[in-house]
PAGULO-897333 format. One record per atom (N, C-alpha, C): z, x, y. Coordinates in steps of 0.2 Angstrom, whole numbers, plus 5000, padded with zeros to 4 digits. Example, Ala and Ser with C-alpha at 12.3 -4.5 7.8 and 13.67 -1.06 7.14 Angstrom:
503950664972;503950624978;503950664984;503550644989;503650684995;503950645000;
***
This chain:
535549254829;534949234833;535149164836;534749144841;534849074843;534549024838;534848964838;534648914834;533948894835;533548894829;532848874830;532348934831;532648994832;532249054833;531949084827;531349104827;531049134821;531049214822;531149254817;531149324817;530549344813;530149394816;529549424813;529549494815;529349534810;529249604811;528449624811;528249644816;527449664817;527449734819;527149774815;527049844817;527649874819;528249864816;528849894818;529149864824;528949814827;529249784833;529549724831;530249714833;530649654832;530449604837;530149554835;529949504840;530349434839;530549404844;530949344844;530449284847;530349234843;529949184845;530349114844;530349084850;530649014850;530248964853;530148904850;529748854853;529048874854;528848924851;528148944851;528048994857;528549014861;528549054866;528849124865;528449174865;528849244863;529249264869;529849284868;530249314873;530649374870;530349434871;530749494869;530449524863;530649584862;530349624857;530749694857;530849724852;531249784852;530949834846;530849894849;530549944844;531149974841;531249974834;531849994830;531750064828;532350094828;532450164825;532350154817;532850124815;532950124807;533050044805;532550004806;532649934803;533049894808;533349844805;533649794808;534449784806;534849784810;535549774808;535849714811;536449684809;536649624811;536949624818;537249684820;537449684827;538149664828;538349604826;539049574828;539549614824;539449644818;540049684815;539849754814;539249774816;539049844815;539449894818;539749884824;540149934827;540949914828;541149854825;541849834825;542249874820;542849884822;543349904817;543549854812;543749874806;543949824801;544549784804;544749724801;545349694803;545949734801;546449744806;547049774804;546949844806;546349874807;546349944809;546549954816;546750014818;546950034825;546250044828;546250034835;545650044838;545450114838;544850134837;544550194837;544650234844;544750294843;544850344849;544350404848;544350444853;543950504853;543250494855;542850544855;542150544857;541750504853;541250474855;540850424852;540350474847;540250444841;539750474837;539050454839;538550494836;537850484837;537650414835;537950394829;537850334826;538150274830;538650284833;538950234837;538550224843;538350274846;537950264852;537250234851;536950254845;536350224843;536350144842;536850134838;536950064836;537150014841;537650044846;537849994851;537249984856;536850034857;536250024862;535749984859;535649994852;535149944848;535349874849;535949864847;536249794847;536149754854;536349794859;536349764866;535549754868;535149804867;534449794869;534149734865;534249734858;534049674854;534249604857;534849604859;535149534862;534849524868;534749574872;534449564879;533649544878;533349574874;532649564873;532549494869;533049474866;532949404862;533149344867;533349364873;533549314878;534149284877;534649324874;535349294873;535849334877;535849304883;536349344888;537049344886;537349284883;538049284881;538149344876;537749344871;537849394866;537749464869;537249474873;537149544876;537749564880;538049514884;538549534888;539149554884;539349524879;539849534874;539849614872;539249634872;539149704869;539249754875;539449734881;539549774887;540349784888;540549824893;541249834894;541449784900;540949744903;541049694908;540649634907;540849594902;540449534900;540449484905;540949474909;540949424915;540449434920;540349504922;539749514927;539149524923;539049554917;538449564914;538049494912;538449444910;538149384907;537649354912;537949334918;537449304923;536949344925;537049414925;536449454928;535949454922;536049464916;535549464911;535249394910;535649344911;535349274911;534749264917;534949294923;534549294929;533849324928;533849374923;533249414922;532749374919;532849324915;532349274913;532349214918;532849184920;532849124924;532649134931;532849184934;532749194941;532149244942;532049294938;531549344939;530949314935;531049264931;530449234927;530149274922;530549314919;530249364914;530149324907;529549304905;529349264900;529349304893;529249374894;529249414888;529449484890;529849514885;530049584886;530049624880;529749674879;529749724874;530049784876;530649804873;531049854875;531049914870;530849974872;530750024867;531250084869;531750104865;532150154867;531950224865;532150274869;532050344867;532550374864;532550434862;533050474859;533750474863;534250464860;534950464864;535050544866;535350544872;535550614875;536250604876;536650634871;537350624872;537550544871;537850514876;537950444876;537450404880;536950434883;536450404887;535850384883;535550324883;534950304880;534450284884;533950324885;533350294890;532950244886;532650204890;532150154886;531650134891;531150104889;530550074893;530550004892;530349964897;530249894896;529549874898;529249834893;528549814895;528649734895;528649704901;528749634902;528149594904;528249534904;527749484907;528149444911;527949434917;528249394922;527749334924;528049274923;527649214924;527949164929;527549144934;527749104939;527249044940;527448984938;526948934938;526248954935;525748954938;525048964934;524849044934;525349084936;525149154937;525549204933;525349254929;525749294925;525449364927;525949414926;525749484927;526149524923;525849584920;526249634916;526749674921;527249694918;527749734922;528049784918;527949844919;528249904915;528649944919;529249974916;529650024920;530150054915;530450104917;530950144913;531650134916;532150134911;532850134914;533250174908;533950164909;534350194904;535050164904;535350174898;536050144898;536550194895;537150184896;537650234894;538150194889;538350224884;538850194879;539450224880;540050184881;540650204882;541150174876;541750204875;542150174871;542650124874;542650064872;543050004875;543850034876;544150014882;544750044883;545350004878;545249944877;545749914873;545549904865;544849894864;544649884857;544449944854;544249994858;543950054855;543250054852;542949994853;542249984851;541750024856;541250044853;540650074857;540350014861;540350014868;540049964872;539549994877;539149954879;538649974884;539049974891;539050024895;539350024901;538949984906;539249934908;538849884912;538749914920;538149914922;537949924929;537249884930;537149854935;536449824936;535849864935;535949924936;535349974935;535049974928;535449944923;535249944916;534649894916;534649844920;534149794920;533549824923;533649854929;533049894933;533349944937;533050004937;533450064940;533550054947;533250004951;533349994958;533849944959;534049914954;534549854955;535249874956;535549854961;536249864963;536649804962;537349814963;537749754962;537649704968;537349724974;537249684979;536549644979;536149664974;535449634974;535449584968;534849544968;534749504963;533949504962;533749504955;533049504954;532749434955;532249424958;531949354960;531149364959;530849304957;530149294957;529949234960;529449234964;529249174968;528849184974;528749134978;528349144984;528749194988;528449244991;528849294995;529149265001;529649295003;529949265009;529549275015;529249335016;528749345021;528149375019;527649365023;526949395021;526949465021;526549495017;526449565016;526249595023;526449655025;526249685031;525849745030;525249745033;524849805033;525049845040;525449895039;525749935044;525149985046;525049995052;524550045054;524850095059;524550155060;524850195065;524550185072;524650225077;524450205084;523750195085;523350225080;522650225081;522350175076;522750145072;522450095067;522450115060;522650185059;522650205052;523150175048;522950155042;523450115038;523950165035;524650145035;525150185033;525450155026;525450195021;525650165014;526250215012;526650185007;527150225005;526950275000;526350264997;526050314992;525750374996;525450365002;525250425005;525750455009;526250415012;526850445016;527450415013;527750455008;528350425004;528950415008;529050455014;529650445018;529650375021;529050345022;528950285026;529150225021;529250235015;529350185010;529850135012;530450155014;531050105016;530850085023;530550115027;530350095034;529850035033;529350045029;528849995028;529149925025;529649935021;529949875018;530349845023;530749875027;531149845032;530749815038;530149845039;529649815044;529449755042;529249745035;529049685032;529549635033;530149645031;530749595031;530849575039;530749615043;530949595050;530349565054;529749585052;529149565056;528649535052;528749525046;528249485042;528049415044;528549385047;528449315050;528149315057;528049375060;527849375066;527149405067;526849415061;526149445061;525749395057;525049395058;524649345055;524449355048;524849335044;524749345037;525049285032;524849285026;525149235021;525449265016;526049235013;526449255008;526149255001;526249304997;525949294990;526549284985;526449284979;526949274974;527149344971;527749364971;528049424970;528649424966;528849484963;529449494960;529849544964;530449534966;530749584971;531549584970;531849634972;532549634972;532849604979;533149544978;533449514984;534049544986;534049574992;534649614995;535249574997;535149504998;535649465000;535749465007;535349495011;535449505018;535849565020;536249555025;536649615028;536249665031;535649645033;535249695036;534849745032;534949735025;534649775020;533949745018;533449785018;532749755016;532749745009;532349685007;532249675000;531749724997;531749734991;531349784988;530849754983;530149754985;529649724981;529549774975;529449734969;529349774963;528649754960;528449694960;527849674957;527449624961;526849624961;526449574965;526049534959;526149474959;525849424954;525249394957;525249384963;524649354967;524749374974;524249414976;524249444983;524149384988;524549394994;524449355000;523949395004;523949365010;523449405015;523949435020;523949505020;524349545024;524249535032;524749535036;524649535043;524649605045;524349625050;524349695053;524849705058;525249755057;525849775061;525649845064;525649855070;525549915073;526149955075;526250015073;526850055074;526650115079;527150145081;527050205085;526850275081;526950265075;526850325070;526150355072;526050425072;525450455072;525350485065;524850465062;524650485055;524650555054;524350595058;524250665057;524950695058;525350675063;526050705064;526450685058;526350625055;526750605049;526650645043;525950655042;525750695037;526050765037;526050795043;526350865044;527050865043;527450815045;528150805044;528350795036;527950755033;528050755025;527950825022;527450855024;527350925021;527850975023;528050965029;528551015031;529251015028;529450955026;530150945023;530050955015;529450945013;529450945005;529651005002;529651065006;529851125003;530651135002;530951085004;531751095004;532051035000;532551054997;532951004993;533150944996;533450955002;533750905006;533550925014;533150885017;532950895024;532650835027;532750835034;532450775037;532150795044;531650765046;531350775053;531150715056;531150715063;530950655067;530650685073;530050645075;529750675081;529650615086;529650625092;529650575098;529250595103;528850555106;528450565112;528950565119;529050615122;529550615128;529350565133;528750555135;528550515140;528550445139;528650425133;528650355131;529250335127;529550375123;530050365118;529750345111;529050335110;528750315104;528850365099;529050345093;529250385087;528550405084;528450465083;527750485080;527850505073;528450525070;528450545063;529250535061;529350525055;529950515052;529850535044;530250595042;530150615035;530750645033;530850635026;531450655022;531250685016;531650735014;531550765007;532250765004;532350724998;531850684995;531850614999;531250584997;531150515001;531550464997;532150445000;532650394997;532650335001;532950284998;533050215001;533450225008;533950275008;534250285014;533850335018;533750315024;533250355028;533750405033;533850465030;534250505034;534050525040;533350535041;533150555048;533250505053;533350445051;533550385056;534250365056;534550375050;535250345049;535750395048;535550455048;536050515046;536550515051;537150535049;537750545054;538050615052;537850665055;538050735054;538150775060;538650815060;538750865065;538050905067;537850895073;537250935075;537251005077;537851035076;537951105078;537751125085;537451185086;537351205093;536751175096;536351125093;535851085097;536251045102;536851035101;537350995105;537351035112;537251095112;537351135118;536851115124;536351075122;535851045127;536350995131;536750955128;537150915131;537750945135;538050995132;538551035135;538351075141;537751105141;537451135147;537351085152;537051025150;536950975156;537650955159;538150945155;538750925157;539050985162;538951045160;539251095164;538851105171;538151095171;537851095177;537951025181;538050975178;538250915182;538850915185;539350945182;540050955185;540151015190;539551045191;539551105195;539851165193;539951175186;540251235183;539851295183;539151275182;538651335182;537951315183;537551355185;536851345185;536551395180;535851395178;535551435174;535651515176;535751525182;535851595184;536551615185;537051565184;537751585185;537951635179;538351685182;538651735177;539251695173;539151705166;539751675162;539951725157;540551715155;540851765150;540651735143;540451785139;540351775132;540651825128;541351825127;541651865122;541551855115;541751895110;541551885103;541951825101;542551815103;542951755101;543351725107;543651675106;544051635111;544551595108;545151595111;545651545109;545651485113;545651425110;545551365114;545951315110;546451275114;546851225111;547151245104;547351305104;547751325098;547251345092;546651345093;546151375088;545751425090;545551475086;545051525088;544351515086;543951525090;543151515089;542851575090;542351585086;541951655087;541151645087;540851695090;540151695089;539851715082;539251705081;538951725075;539051805074;539351825069;539451905068;539851935074;540151885078;540551905083;540251945089;539551925090;539251965095;539551945102;539351985107;539551965114;539051985119;539051955125;538551965130;538951995136;538752055139;539052085144;538652065151;538952035156;538652025162;538051975161;538151925157;537551875156;537651815160;537051775160;537051715163;537151655158;537151595161;537151535157;536551535153;535951555156;535351555152;535351605146;535651655147;535751705142;536251675136;536751645138;537251615133;536851565129;536451525133;536051465129;535551495124;535151545127;534551565123;534851605116;535451635117;535751675111;536251635108;536351575110;536851525107;537551555107;537851565112;538451595113;538951535113;539351535107;539851485107;540451485112;540651545113;541251555117;541151545124;540551555127;540351535134;540451465135;540151425131;540251355132;540951325131;541251355126;541951335125;542451345131;542251405134;542751425140;542651375146;542151335146;542051285151;542651235151;543051225145;543551185145;544051195150;544251255151;544751265156;544651235163;544051245165;543851215172;543851145172;543651115166;543651035166;544351015165;544751055162;545451025161;545751025168;545551065172;545851065179;545650995183;545050975181;544850905183;545150845179;545450865174;545750805169;545150775165;544550805164;544050775161;543850805155;544150865153;543950905147;543750865141;544250815139;544150775133;543650725133;543450705139;542950645140;542250665143;542250725146;541650735150;541050745146;541050775140;540450775135;540250715133;540650665131;540450605129;540150565134;540450565140;540150535146;539450555147;539350625147;538650645148;538150625143;538450625137;537950605131;537750535132;538250495134;538050425134;537650405140;537950435146;537650415153;536950445154;536850505151;536150535153;535750545147;535950545141;535550545135;535550485130;535950435132;535950375128;536250375121;536650435120;536950435114;537550395114;537650345109;538150305108;538050235111;537450225114;537250165116;536850125110;536750065110;536450035105;535650035105;535450075100;534750095099;534450035095;533950005097;533549955094;532849975093;532750015088;532050045087;531550005083;531849955080;531349915076;531549915069;531949965066;532249965060;532949995061;533349995055;534050025056;534050095058;534450115062;534550185065;535250195068;535450255067;536050275070;536050285077;536550265081;536550275088;536750345091;537050385086;537450445088;538050425090;538550475090;539250465092;539550535095;539750525101;540150585104;540750555107;541250545103;541950515105;542350555109;542850525112;543350565116;543750605111;543850665113;544150715108;544850735111;545250765106;545850795108;546050855104;546450895107;546650955104;546051005102;546051035096;545551085095;544851045093;544850985093;544250945092;543850955098;544150965104;543750965110;543351025111;543551085110;543151145109;542651145104;542851115098;542351105093;541751065095;541951015098;541350965100;540850995105;541151045109;540651075114;540151115111;540251135104;539751165101;539451125095;539551065095;539251015091;539551005084;540251015084;540651005078;541150955079;541750955076;542250905078;541950835075;542050785079;541950715077;541250695079;540850735082;540150715084;539750705078;539350655078;538850645073;538150625076;537650645073;536950625075;536450625069;535950595070;535350595066;534850645068;534350665064;533750705067;533450665073;533350595073;533050565078;533450565084;534150565084;534550575090;534450645093;534450695089;534350765092;533650775094;533150745091;532450745094;532450715101;532850665102;532850625108;533250665114;533650715112;533950765116;533450805119;533050835115;532450875118;531950835122;531850775120;531350725123;531650715130;532250695131;532650685137;532550745142;532750805139;532650865143;531950875146;531450865141;530750875143;530550825149;530750755147;530550705152;530950695158;531550725158;532050715164;532350645164;532250605158;532550545158;532550515151;533050485149;533150455142;532650395141;532250395137;531850335135;532050325127;532350265126;532550245119;531950255114;531950295109;531450295104;531350225101;530750215099;530550145096;529950155091;529950115086;529450115081;528950065081;529150005084;528649945085;528749925092;528249895095;528249865102;528849825103;529149835109;529749795111;529649725112;529049705114;528849635115;528749595109;528749625103;528649595096;529249545095;529849565097;530449525096;530849525102;530649545108;531049545114;531749575113;531749625109;532449665109;532549705115;533249715116;533449755122;533449835120;533149875124;533249945123;533849975127;534050025124;534650065127;534350095133;534750105138;534550145144;535050195146;534850235150;535350285153;535150305160;535550345164;535350365170;534950425170;534450435174;534050495174;534450555175;534250615172;534550675173;534450695181;534950725184;534850745191;534250805190;533850805195;533250855195;533450925193;533950945196;534151015195;534351025188;534750975185;534950985178;534350985174;533850935175;533250935170;532850995170;532851025176;532451085177;532851145174;533451145175;533851195172;533851195164;533851135161;533851125154;533151155151;532651135155;531951155153;531851235153;532151255158;532151335159;532551365154;533151345152;533451375146;533151365140;532951305138;532551295132;531951335131;531651345137;531051395137;531251465135;531851485138;532051555136;532251555129;532551505126;532751505119;532151505115;531551475117;530951475113;530551535113;530651575119;530151625120;530551695119;531151695120;531551755120;532251745118;532351705113;533051685110;533051675103;533551635101;533651625094;533051575091;532651545095;532151505093;531451535093;531451595096;530751625097;530351635091;530651655085;530251675079;529951605077;530351555076;530051495074;529551465078;529651465085;529151435090;528551485092;528551535089;528051585091;527251565091;527051515087;526451495087;526351425090;526851395093;526851335096;526651335103;526151285105;525851295111;526351275117;526251305123;526651295129;526351235132;526751205137;527451215138;527851195132;528351235131;528851225125;529551245127;529951215123;530651235124;531051215117;531651245116;531951235109;532651255110;533051235104;533751255103;533851255096;534151305094;534451315087;535151285086;535251275080;535951255078;536151265071;536751275070;537051275063;537651245063;537751195058;538451155058;538751175051;539451195052;539851205046;540051135043;540051125037;540251065033;540751085028;541351045028;541851055024;541651055017;541851105013;541651115006;540951135004;540651165010;539951185009;539951255011;539751305007;539851375009;539351395014;538751365014;538251385019;538151325024;538051335030;538051285035;537351255035;537351195038;536751155039;536351185044;535651185043;535251215048;534951165052;535051165059;534751125064;534251155069;533751115071;533351145076;532951085080;532951095086;532551045090;532151085095;531551055097;531151075102;530651035104;530251055109;529651015112;529051055113;528451025113;527851065115;527451005118;527251015124;526850965127;527150905127;526850845125;527250785125;527450765118;527750805115;528050795108;528650835107;529150795105;529850825104;530050815097;530350855093;530550845086;531250885085;531550865080;532150895077;532150885070;532450935067;532550935059;533250965057;533450945052;534050965048;533950985041;534151045039;534051065032;534751075029;534951035024;535651035022;535751105018;536251145020;536451205018;535851255019;535451245025;534951295026;535151355030;535751365032;535951415036;535751415043;535551475046;535451475053;534851425055;534851405061;534451355063;533651375063;533551435065;532851465065;532551475059;533051485053;532751505047;532451445043;532751385043;532551335039;532251275043;532651245047;532451195051;531951215056;531951275059;531451295064;530751285062;530551315056;529851305054;529651235052;530151195051;529951125050;529751095056;530151105061;530051075068;529351105071;529251175070;528651205072;528051175069;528051165063;527451135059;527351065062;527851025063;527750955066;527450965073;527751005077;527451015084;526751035085;526551075080;525851105080;525351045078;525650995074;525150945072;525050895078;525550895083;525450855089;524950875094;
***
């Protein structure tokens, strides 16, 4: 123990008291052990090897937690497999996070993992607040000593802490933000879990631009790099400033409910006439916002862009007869339709509504004659749909990417595979652009709040926009999207998609559509056909609009 520290046992709790200030506490399993020699090999013995015993796990965890709770960072660090990194981090728990007391209670070990709870008191100047949470540690055998050691990772101190973050307590960097929807309804992470990371980032970006005062808080300092800090505890509330967003609380609630039934799903909704983002939801609701930041192959929803490219280059109109064989060889690779279906004497509209891969891939030959087969799709995506331009929506978001392709990547890209990546928001914007006839960059907070530049694109030619809406209507009423869109109000349009992923036996399910002045897109990981999983998600969101 530290010099001058007194040890007392009260009700089974090991408490460390120094200079009259209690710092630490530890609920014991089987009394108190010395710690320094309890897990060491005897002098001259060879380092132990093999799996850890239950006693080794229990003792190593107990000794580490006792040292941490006692406020002895150097000793605690030596009981880990990375003392150089662990020492400063454990010291910062008291010095930077201002933890004045910590009582740590372990649970039963599960293999080499030991869960525990922390009941702490955080004190900053004249204010204190209790702070409780759960975490866990893992015990490993030291590579050179053979000793049982705690595997060091920052999440031992707090489950949300990473190597890039630091625990801090003090006056918050920015005022709290009361985010509201377009009608003034307050948006909270408790009611709308998917908005948690969005609200945190909005506070970081715009807390200084709204009329509020900062309080005293404990938070994880991200260290910048565009990552929002993570608030953990409020010691003294400030006065929040009100920040109006474009979210529609009713649509957001529908989106949260729609994705909840899937293990991994994302959806985003946009107003075509303005670009205003009406909903963003993910299941599960994680720090990484997949609906905004995801970068995945969009599958056949990309045929919205491919069809626009074909019409823009004069290859076809909605009424043009196109070939749709069961399979096609292109650039040395064979591509086929679902269950190798074919369409006889069909039009581009038929190919679109039934999602015929081969009809869209066969466009390559005519574009090759023009020397633009590898670049035309990316040009249409950027110049007409804003994909690949810099999107400044108010929080971090993916811009989407349709790079120049080569070889068999070109036919794959025409059906939304290859190197193409998009988020649910990007794909929702494809539908919004088709509905509106012009790309309007999606946004979450008003542009004039920080005078940021919006991405722009050229309007779709009138005949192209009308053609897209006609084909999307056919898909929504008499095609692959019809079942999912059956109860969605008109005017409406949609496109299904499924995207194959390496190492994944079932494809990702994609779906995008619009109804009235609301467009949405969803992706369900390993959901299969677009209309089966992602379709009902989009339909539920559109109905709420």
